[in-house]
Every structure is written in structure tokens, then in C-alpha cells.
C-alpha positions as a LaTeX table, in Angstrom:
\begin{tabular}{lrrr}
\hline
Residue & $x$ (\AA) & $y$ (\AA) & $z$ (\AA) \\
\hline
Met1 & 0.21 & $-0.04$ & $-0.21$ \\
Ser2 & 1.13 & 3.70 & $-0.31$ \\
Gly3 & 1.82 & 6.36 & 2.08 \\
Leu4 & $-1.71$ & 7.15 & 2.08 \\
Glu5 & $-3.69$ & 3.97 & 1.70 \\
Glu6 & $-2.58$ & 2.53 & 4.42 \\
Pro7 & $-3.82$ & 5.18 & 7.15 \\
Leu8 & $-7.21$ & 5.16 & 5.07 \\
Tyr9 & $-7.26$ & 1.51 & 5.32 \\
Ala10 & $-6.83$ & 1.20 & 9.31 \\
Leu11 & $-9.17$ & 4.05 & 9.62 \\
His12 & $-11.76$ & 1.98 & 8.02 \\
Trp13 & $-10.80$ & $-0.88$ & 9.77 \\
Asn14 & $-11.26$ & 1.10 & 13.03 \\
Asn15 & $-14.27$ & 2.90 & 12.09 \\
Asn16 & $-16.12$ & $-0.37$ & 11.15 \\
Ile17 & $-14.55$ & $-2.02$ & 14.82 \\
Ser18 & $-16.27$ & 0.65 & 16.43 \\
Val19 & $-19.26$ & 0.16 & 15.31 \\
Ala20 & $-19.73$ & $-3.26$ & 15.69 \\
Ile21 & $-18.56$ & $-2.98$ & 19.29 \\
Ile22 & $-21.51$ & $-0.20$ & 20.27 \\
Thr23 & $-24.12$ & $-2.51$ & 18.13 \\
Leu24 & $-23.03$ & $-5.73$ & 19.94 \\
Ile25 & $-22.69$ & $-4.00$ & 23.27 \\
Ser26 & $-26.12$ & $-2.16$ & 22.64 \\
Tyr27 & $-27.95$ & $-5.42$ & 21.38 \\
Asp28 & $-27.20$ & $-7.43$ & 24.51 \\
Tyr29 & $-27.79$ & $-5.08$ & 26.78 \\
Met30 & $-31.41$ & $-4.83$ & 25.47 \\
Leu31 & $-31.45$ & $-8.38$ & 25.14 \\
Gln32 & $-30.28$ & $-8.48$ & 29.18 \\
Leu33 & $-32.50$ & $-5.57$ & 29.78 \\
Glu34 & $-36.14$ & $-7.39$ & 31.27 \\
Lys35 & $-34.40$ & $-9.98$ & 33.10 \\
Glu36 & $-32.35$ & $-7.43$ & 34.90 \\
Val37 & $-35.67$ & $-5.05$ & 35.66 \\
Thr38 & $-36.67$ & $-8.22$ & 37.11 \\
Phe39 & $-34.23$ & $-10.10$ & 38.85 \\
Val40 & $-32.18$ & $-6.51$ & 39.59 \\
Trp41 & $-34.32$ & $-3.59$ & 40.20 \\
Glu42 & $-37.35$ & $-5.79$ & 41.29 \\
Arg43 & $-35.66$ & $-7.59$ & 44.34 \\
Arg44 & $-33.95$ & $-7.16$ & 47.18 \\
Trp45 & $-30.50$ & $-6.17$ & 46.84 \\
Ser46 & $-27.55$ & $-8.63$ & 47.52 \\
Ala47 & $-23.86$ & $-8.46$ & 47.68 \\
Met48 & $-23.95$ & $-10.39$ & 44.47 \\
Thr49 & $-26.17$ & $-7.81$ & 42.97 \\
Tyr50 & $-23.58$ & $-4.70$ & 43.63 \\
Leu51 & $-21.11$ & $-6.96$ & 41.66 \\
Tyr52 & $-23.35$ & $-7.20$ & 38.60 \\
Leu53 & $-24.16$ & $-3.67$ & 38.66 \\
Val54 & $-20.45$ & $-2.90$ & 38.59 \\
Val55 & $-19.46$ & $-5.36$ & 36.03 \\
Arg56 & $-22.32$ & $-4.94$ & 33.80 \\
Tyr57 & $-22.45$ & $-0.34$ & 33.86 \\
Phe58 & $-18.03$ & $-0.13$ & 34.17 \\
Gly59 & $-18.27$ & $-3.12$ & 31.90 \\
Ile60 & $-20.21$ & $-0.84$ & 29.29 \\
Leu61 & $-17.78$ & 2.24 & 30.24 \\
Val62 & $-15.18$ & 0.20 & 29.42 \\
Ala63 & $-16.57$ & $-1.21$ & 25.99 \\
Met64 & $-17.67$ & 2.15 & 24.71 \\
Thr65 & $-13.84$ & 3.97 & 25.47 \\
Cys66 & $-12.96$ & 0.95 & 23.28 \\
Ala67 & $-15.39$ & 1.71 & 20.54 \\
Cys68 & $-15.20$ & 5.82 & 20.46 \\
Trp69 & $-11.09$ & 5.51 & 20.68 \\
Gly70 & $-8.85$ & 5.87 & 17.80 \\
Gly71 & $-10.86$ & 7.31 & 14.72 \\
Leu72 & $-14.72$ & 7.06 & 15.11 \\
Phe73 & $-14.27$ & 10.50 & 16.63 \\
Tyr74 & $-11.48$ & 12.80 & 16.26 \\
Ile75 & $-9.84$ & 12.90 & 19.87 \\
Pro76 & $-6.77$ & 15.42 & 20.39 \\
Glu77 & $-3.76$ & 13.14 & 21.01 \\
Ala78 & $-3.43$ & 13.72 & 25.23 \\
Val79 & $-7.41$ & 12.51 & 25.57 \\
Ser80 & $-6.50$ & 9.78 & 23.44 \\
Tyr81 & $-3.64$ & 8.93 & 25.73 \\
Gly82 & $-5.77$ & 9.32 & 28.83 \\
Met83 & $-8.53$ & 7.13 & 27.14 \\
Phe84 & $-6.30$ & 4.61 & 26.16 \\
Leu85 & $-5.23$ & 4.38 & 29.75 \\
Leu86 & $-8.61$ & 3.77 & 31.06 \\
Met87 & $-9.03$ & 1.29 & 28.55 \\
Gln88 & $-6.44$ & $-0.74$ & 29.70 \\
Trp89 & $-6.94$ & 0.22 & 33.46 \\
Gly90 & $-10.75$ & $-0.68$ & 33.03 \\
Phe91 & $-9.76$ & $-4.25$ & 31.23 \\
Ser92 & $-7.50$ & $-4.99$ & 34.67 \\
Val93 & $-10.46$ & $-3.60$ & 37.17 \\
Tyr94 & $-12.97$ & $-5.79$ & 35.10 \\
Phe95 & $-11.00$ & $-9.12$ & 35.02 \\
Cys96 & $-10.51$ & $-8.48$ & 38.71 \\
Leu97 & $-14.05$ & $-8.31$ & 39.79 \\
Ala98 & $-14.38$ & $-11.38$ & 37.35 \\
Glu99 & $-12.31$ & $-13.37$ & 39.53 \\
Val100 & $-13.87$ & $-12.05$ & 42.47 \\
Ile101 & $-17.30$ & $-13.30$ & 40.99 \\
Leu102 & $-15.69$ & $-16.53$ & 40.35 \\
Ile103 & $-14.42$ & $-16.86$ & 43.67 \\
Trp104 & $-17.57$ & $-16.26$ & 45.54 \\
Arg105 & $-19.25$ & $-18.73$ & 43.29 \\
Leu106 & $-16.90$ & $-21.24$ & 44.04 \\
Tyr107 & $-17.37$ & $-20.64$ & 47.60 \\
Ala108 & $-20.48$ & $-21.08$ & 47.40 \\
Leu109 & $-20.35$ & $-24.59$ & 45.59 \\
Tyr110 & $-18.30$ & $-25.57$ & 48.28 \\
Asn111 & $-20.62$ & $-25.68$ & 50.83 \\
Gln112 & $-19.11$ & $-22.22$ & 52.06 \\
Ser113 & $-15.87$ & $-23.46$ & 53.03 \\
Lys114 & $-13.34$ & $-21.09$ & 54.84 \\
Pro115 & $-10.31$ & $-22.89$ & 53.74 \\
Ile116 & $-11.07$ & $-22.54$ & 50.07 \\
Leu117 & $-12.02$ & $-19.08$ & 50.34 \\
Tyr118 & $-8.74$ & $-18.72$ & 52.38 \\
Val119 & $-6.70$ & $-20.21$ & 49.66 \\
Leu120 & $-8.40$ & $-18.60$ & 46.84 \\
Leu121 & $-8.00$ & $-15.40$ & 48.02 \\
Gly122 & $-4.43$ & $-15.55$ & 49.15 \\
Leu123 & $-3.65$ & $-16.40$ & 45.58 \\
Phe124 & $-5.85$ & $-13.63$ & 44.04 \\
Leu125 & $-3.91$ & $-10.78$ & 45.96 \\
Pro126 & $-0.64$ & $-11.91$ & 44.06 \\
Ile127 & $-3.01$ & $-11.52$ & 40.87 \\
Val128 & $-4.11$ & $-7.88$ & 41.37 \\
Ala129 & $-0.55$ & $-7.32$ & 42.33 \\
Leu130 & 0.26 & $-8.47$ & 38.57 \\
Tyr131 & $-2.24$ & $-6.39$ & 37.13 \\
Ile132 & $-1.21$ & $-3.21$ & 38.80 \\
Ala133 & 2.34 & $-3.92$ & 37.62 \\
Val134 & 1.71 & $-5.10$ & 34.01 \\
Asp135 & $-0.68$ & $-1.81$ & 34.09 \\
Ile136 & 2.02 & 0.70 & 35.48 \\
Phe137 & 5.09 & $-0.91$ & 33.34 \\
Leu138 & 3.62 & $-1.53$ & 30.40 \\
Trp139 & 0.46 & 0.12 & 29.15 \\
Ser140 & 1.51 & 3.69 & 31.53 \\
Arg141 & 4.82 & 4.25 & 30.31 \\
Pro142 & 5.09 & 6.25 & 27.06 \\
Ser143 & 8.79 & 4.63 & 26.42 \\
Ala144 & 6.43 & 1.46 & 26.14 \\
Val145 & 3.40 & 2.37 & 24.29 \\
Ser146 & 2.92 & 6.10 & 22.82 \\
Met147 & 0.21 & 7.69 & 21.02 \\
Gln148 & 0.89 & 8.96 & 17.29 \\
Glu149 & $-1.93$ & 11.61 & 15.67 \\
Ile150 & $-1.91$ & 10.02 & 12.14 \\
Ile151 & $-3.05$ & 12.72 & 9.38 \\
Ile152 & $-4.25$ & 11.99 & 6.52 \\
Thr153 & $-5.88$ & 15.58 & 5.60 \\
Pro154 & $-6.35$ & 18.39 & 7.35 \\
Asn155 & $-9.88$ & 17.27 & 8.19 \\
Ile156 & $-9.14$ & 13.33 & 8.18 \\
Lys157 & $-6.48$ & 12.58 & 11.12 \\
Tyr158 & $-7.12$ & 10.31 & 13.97 \\
Cys159 & $-4.58$ & 8.90 & 17.01 \\
Thr160 & $-3.30$ & 5.12 & 17.34 \\
Ala161 & $-1.25$ & 3.31 & 19.46 \\
Leu162 & 2.68 & 2.69 & 19.01 \\
Tyr163 & 3.97 & $-0.54$ & 20.89 \\
His164 & 7.42 & 0.20 & 21.50 \\
Ile165 & 8.51 & $-3.41$ & 22.85 \\
Gly166 & 8.03 & $-7.19$ & 21.77 \\
Pro167 & 5.14 & $-9.36$ & 23.03 \\
Met168 & 7.19 & $-11.51$ & 25.57 \\
Pro169 & 7.02 & $-9.27$ & 28.88 \\
Ala170 & 3.15 & $-9.52$ & 28.47 \\
Ile171 & 3.54 & $-13.19$ & 28.04 \\
Tyr172 & 5.08 & $-13.65$ & 30.71 \\
Ala173 & 2.58 & $-12.09$ & 32.89 \\
Ser174 & 0.06 & $-13.55$ & 31.65 \\
Ile175 & 1.63 & $-16.84$ & 32.58 \\
Pro176 & 0.27 & $-16.44$ & 36.46 \\
Val177 & $-3.04$ & $-15.40$ & 35.59 \\
Met178 & $-3.79$ & $-18.22$ & 33.31 \\
Cys179 & $-2.68$ & $-20.44$ & 36.13 \\
Tyr180 & $-5.08$ & $-19.04$ & 38.86 \\
Asp181 & $-8.02$ & $-19.12$ & 36.06 \\
Ile182 & $-6.89$ & $-22.88$ & 34.89 \\
Leu183 & $-7.30$ & $-23.79$ & 39.08 \\
Leu184 & $-10.47$ & $-22.26$ & 39.29 \\
Ala185 & $-11.81$ & $-23.96$ & 36.38 \\
Ile186 & $-10.18$ & $-27.45$ & 37.58 \\
Leu187 & $-11.80$ & $-26.78$ & 41.04 \\
Ala188 & $-15.43$ & $-26.30$ & 39.51 \\
Ile189 & $-15.14$ & $-29.43$ & 37.72 \\
Ile190 & $-14.25$ & $-31.49$ & 40.65 \\
Val191 & $-17.16$ & $-29.86$ & 42.57 \\
Leu192 & $-19.38$ & $-30.85$ & 39.07 \\
Gly193 & $-17.67$ & $-34.52$ & 39.04 \\
Lys194 & $-18.49$ & $-35.15$ & 42.85 \\
His195 & $-21.98$ & $-33.62$ & 42.69 \\
Leu196 & $-23.03$ & $-35.94$ & 39.32 \\
Lys197 & $-21.71$ & $-38.99$ & 41.02 \\
Glu198 & $-24.12$ & $-38.36$ & 44.35 \\
Arg199 & $-26.71$ & $-37.35$ & 41.91 \\
Lys200 & $-26.24$ & $-40.70$ & 39.95 \\
Glu201 & $-26.32$ & $-42.57$ & 43.61 \\
Leu202 & $-29.65$ & $-41.18$ & 44.56 \\
Asn203 & $-30.86$ & $-41.60$ & 40.95 \\
Met204 & $-32.19$ & $-37.66$ & 40.35 \\
Arg205 & $-31.15$ & $-35.32$ & 38.43 \\
Pro206 & $-28.04$ & $-33.16$ & 38.83 \\
Ser207 & $-28.50$ & $-29.63$ & 39.92 \\
Ala208 & $-28.90$ & $-26.84$ & 37.64 \\
Tyr209 & $-27.00$ & $-24.64$ & 39.32 \\
Val210 & $-24.37$ & $-26.64$ & 39.88 \\
Val211 & $-23.79$ & $-27.89$ & 35.81 \\
Thr212 & $-24.93$ & $-23.48$ & 35.17 \\
Ile213 & $-21.74$ & $-22.57$ & 37.39 \\
Val214 & $-19.39$ & $-24.73$ & 36.42 \\
Arg215 & $-20.20$ & $-24.57$ & 32.59 \\
Tyr216 & $-19.42$ & $-20.56$ & 32.90 \\
His217 & $-16.44$ & $-21.21$ & 34.83 \\
Val218 & $-15.33$ & $-23.32$ & 31.40 \\
Ile219 & $-16.20$ & $-20.09$ & 29.41 \\
Tyr220 & $-14.83$ & $-17.89$ & 31.30 \\
Phe221 & $-11.59$ & $-19.85$ & 31.44 \\
Val222 & $-11.59$ & $-20.00$ & 27.83 \\
Leu223 & $-12.40$ & $-16.39$ & 27.24 \\
Asn224 & $-9.78$ & $-14.84$ & 29.54 \\
Leu225 & $-7.27$ & $-17.64$ & 28.02 \\
Ala226 & $-8.20$ & $-15.93$ & 25.07 \\
Thr227 & $-8.53$ & $-12.72$ & 26.08 \\
Gln228 & $-4.86$ & $-13.08$ & 27.74 \\
Ile229 & $-3.11$ & $-14.13$ & 24.75 \\
Phe230 & $-4.80$ & $-11.29$ & 22.47 \\
Met231 & $-3.81$ & $-8.62$ & 24.81 \\
Ala232 & $-0.25$ & $-10.22$ & 24.58 \\
Ile233 & 0.17 & $-10.58$ & 20.54 \\
Leu234 & $-0.86$ & $-6.93$ & 20.63 \\
Trp235 & 2.46 & $-6.08$ & 21.07 \\
Ala236 & 3.82 & $-7.86$ & 18.33 \\
Asn237 & 3.00 & $-5.04$ & 15.69 \\
Leu238 & 0.28 & $-7.39$ & 13.71 \\
Pro239 & $-1.57$ & $-7.03$ & 10.93 \\
Ile240 & $-4.06$ & $-4.18$ & 10.25 \\
Val241 & $-6.74$ & $-6.71$ & 10.59 \\
Ala242 & $-5.46$ & $-9.06$ & 12.48 \\
Thr243 & $-5.15$ & $-6.02$ & 15.20 \\
Phe244 & $-8.74$ & $-4.96$ & 14.93 \\
Leu245 & $-10.27$ & $-8.30$ & 15.03 \\
Val246 & $-8.25$ & $-8.97$ & 18.42 \\
Gln247 & $-9.69$ & $-5.15$ & 19.29 \\
Leu248 & $-13.20$ & $-6.40$ & 18.24 \\
Phe249 & $-13.17$ & $-9.70$ & 20.29 \\
Asn250 & $-11.50$ & $-7.67$ & 23.54 \\
Gly251 & $-14.01$ & $-5.09$ & 23.77 \\
Thr252 & $-17.06$ & $-6.80$ & 23.22 \\
Ala253 & $-16.98$ & $-10.98$ & 24.80 \\
Pro254 & $-15.54$ & $-10.25$ & 28.39 \\
Phe255 & $-18.65$ & $-7.42$ & 29.03 \\
Ile256 & $-21.15$ & $-9.63$ & 27.04 \\
Ile257 & $-20.31$ & $-13.08$ & 29.69 \\
Met258 & $-19.57$ & $-12.07$ & 32.84 \\
Pro259 & $-23.35$ & $-9.98$ & 33.28 \\
Arg260 & $-25.27$ & $-13.21$ & 31.68 \\
Leu261 & $-23.14$ & $-15.71$ & 34.40 \\
Ile262 & $-24.73$ & $-13.69$ & 37.05 \\
Ile263 & $-28.19$ & $-13.12$ & 35.32 \\
Ser264 & $-28.18$ & $-16.94$ & 34.31 \\
Ile265 & $-27.73$ & $-18.10$ & 37.80 \\
Trp266 & $-30.91$ & $-15.85$ & 38.61 \\
Asp267 & $-32.73$ & $-16.76$ & 35.59 \\
Thr268 & $-32.38$ & $-20.84$ & 36.89 \\
His269 & $-33.93$ & $-19.78$ & 40.34 \\
Ala270 & $-36.58$ & $-18.50$ & 38.83 \\
Asn271 & $-37.24$ & $-21.31$ & 36.75 \\
Asn272 & $-36.69$ & $-24.22$ & 39.22 \\
Asn273 & $-37.84$ & $-24.66$ & 42.75 \\
Cys274 & $-34.94$ & $-24.04$ & 45.07 \\
Val275 & $-33.93$ & $-26.56$ & 47.94 \\
His276 & $-31.98$ & $-24.46$ & 50.39 \\
Val277 & $-31.52$ & $-20.68$ & 50.85 \\
Ser278 & $-28.87$ & $-18.96$ & 52.57 \\
Thr279 & $-29.15$ & $-15.29$ & 53.54 \\
Thr280 & $-25.52$ & $-15.06$ & 52.37 \\
Phe281 & $-25.53$ & $-16.50$ & 49.09 \\
Glu282 & $-29.18$ & $-16.02$ & 48.46 \\
Asp283 & $-28.94$ & $-15.78$ & 44.59 \\
Cys284 & $-26.57$ & $-18.62$ & 44.11 \\
Val285 & $-26.64$ & $-21.65$ & 46.78 \\
Cys286 & $-30.55$ & $-23.84$ & 45.88 \\
Trp287 & $-28.04$ & $-26.84$ & 45.37 \\
Thr288 & $-29.36$ & $-30.40$ & 45.75 \\
Ser289 & $-26.22$ & $-32.32$ & 46.53 \\
Pro290 & $-26.57$ & $-33.64$ & 49.98 \\
Pro291 & $-29.71$ & $-35.61$ & 50.71 \\
Ala292 & $-30.26$ & $-33.39$ & 54.32 \\
Leu293 & $-30.61$ & $-30.31$ & 52.09 \\
Glu294 & $-33.54$ & $-32.03$ & 50.11 \\
Gln295 & $-36.01$ & $-30.02$ & 52.01 \\
Tyr296 & $-36.79$ & $-26.25$ & 52.28 \\
Glu297 & $-35.71$ & $-24.37$ & 55.07 \\
Met298 & $-38.46$ & $-23.24$ & 57.10 \\
Asn299 & $-37.22$ & $-20.76$ & 59.53 \\
Pro300 & $-38.00$ & $-17.08$ & 58.42 \\
Ala301 & $-34.64$ & $-15.95$ & 59.43 \\
His302 & $-33.15$ & $-17.82$ & 56.82 \\
Ser303 & $-35.35$ & $-17.32$ & 53.95 \\
Val304 & $-35.16$ & $-14.62$ & 51.53 \\
Pro305 & $-37.33$ & $-13.56$ & 48.41 \\
Leu306 & $-35.86$ & $-15.26$ & 45.38 \\
\hline
\end{tabular}
């Protein structure tokens, strides 16, 4: 391509991907709005409700920032750099919140086991520190990544990111995160296997809640694995088309999957009979594995509206 054609080609792809991100995020929000009204705004709020609201609306903020950054609208270089930092730090905060939700679910699946909770939180704190270190060392240093204003004509110009170091630091930093996600997925699969064995011995169908939670654990593991890989290979100066396809995935998939994880549990509750209710985990503890729990808790102190 000539010197003028390549920036125009990149701007064309940027605008198409930006519109696709806005469309997908908006469409998913409209699809889930009725369930959100039913399970959030018309119910008593729990801790998971607050987590849902944060991941839903903070995720929309980050996704729309991703869509608007670049060439969809003209943004001065200084503002563009600030938006770029908001995106990268926003990704880290969002993924940390997603990990908290998965830890919360596992804690519930393991019958509120304190050792499981302490182990998962103890391993999670270094992951949070790693996210912060990566955001400071890789994304926040102009010597690592900087903005460049591309001027095609006096009326057509946009900003893009220039990566000054290779992908290896990002790859090394992603390994502990992926290992932690593997641990969460394995723990979820173990509890599912135990649950299926117990239900088979009782000649009963598996609990929809356990199956749903484990399914989304596995989906999130695959999603986060792909996201970590894509975030790392952005530093490898990919071709234009590959770069924007990666941005499309990173700007949509995480912000669609995690809210759906929470909504799906509430939706499962609404369409199945609960057999065990806890005020601590009122949104996700209707499991049916131990025979002792095959009855409703009649104590009003422990009953909550679902």
C-alpha cells in the first residue's frame, strides 16, 4: 500500500470495528434488560447484585471507550492517551471483579468452605498486584507504548497506539493469571464431578445451578485465556486486520459473558424449585447434592425472597 492508502485502510477498519462493538454491546444490553429489571431492580439487593451492577455498567463504560477511541471521532492526542490508559486499567479492574465473582461462586459451591475461600483469596492477591504492575510497567510508560497522530488530510486525522517493546513481557505476565484461571476451572469441574456422582447414586437429575455455574467457569476460563493471549500479541505489531479483530473480541466478549453468568443463575432460580436458601448466598445456593438439604428451610431468619 502507498503511504496514504494504509492509514485510510486502518481508519476504515477502525470505524467498522467501533460500530460493531457499539452494536453488539447495545444489542446484548437490550436482550438482557428485561431480566435485569426482574432480577435486580424489582428484588431486594444482595452483594451479588452490587457486583452485577458494577460489571454490567463499568463494563459498558470500558467497552464504549474502546469503541470511541481511535478514529471514529477525532480525539486530541493527549485525550486519546488518557482514554487508552482508561481502557487498559479498566480491563484489569474488570477482570479482577470477574475473578471475585468466580471465587464467590466457588465458595458457595464448596458449601462456604473457609479453607477454600482463604486459599483462593491468598492466591488472588498476587494476581491483583500483577495486574497493577503490568498496567504501570507496560501500559502506562510512554517508552513502552505511546500515541501517534495520523494526519491524512487537514480534516481527516486520528490517533493510534505505537508499541515499542515486544510481546514477551506481556506473555510472561499472563502466565500466572492463566494458571490461576486453570485452578478455578479445575475446582469447579471437581465439584461438578462429585455432584454428578452423588446425584447418580440417588437416581436424581443433576442440579441446574451447579451445572450452570461450572459451565460458565469453563467458558470464562476459555474467554480469559483467549483475552490474555490477544492482549499479549497486540505488542507484536500485527497486521491491520488482525489487530482490529483482536480489539473487537477484547471489546465485546468479556463484557457480555460475565453479566450473563450472574443473570443466568438468577434465571435458573426463577424457573426451578429451590431446596436450600442462605441469606449470605441468596442468589446462588439452591443446590441439591446432600440428601439433608432436600427440603426447604422453614426458619424465617434464613429465608429470603428469590
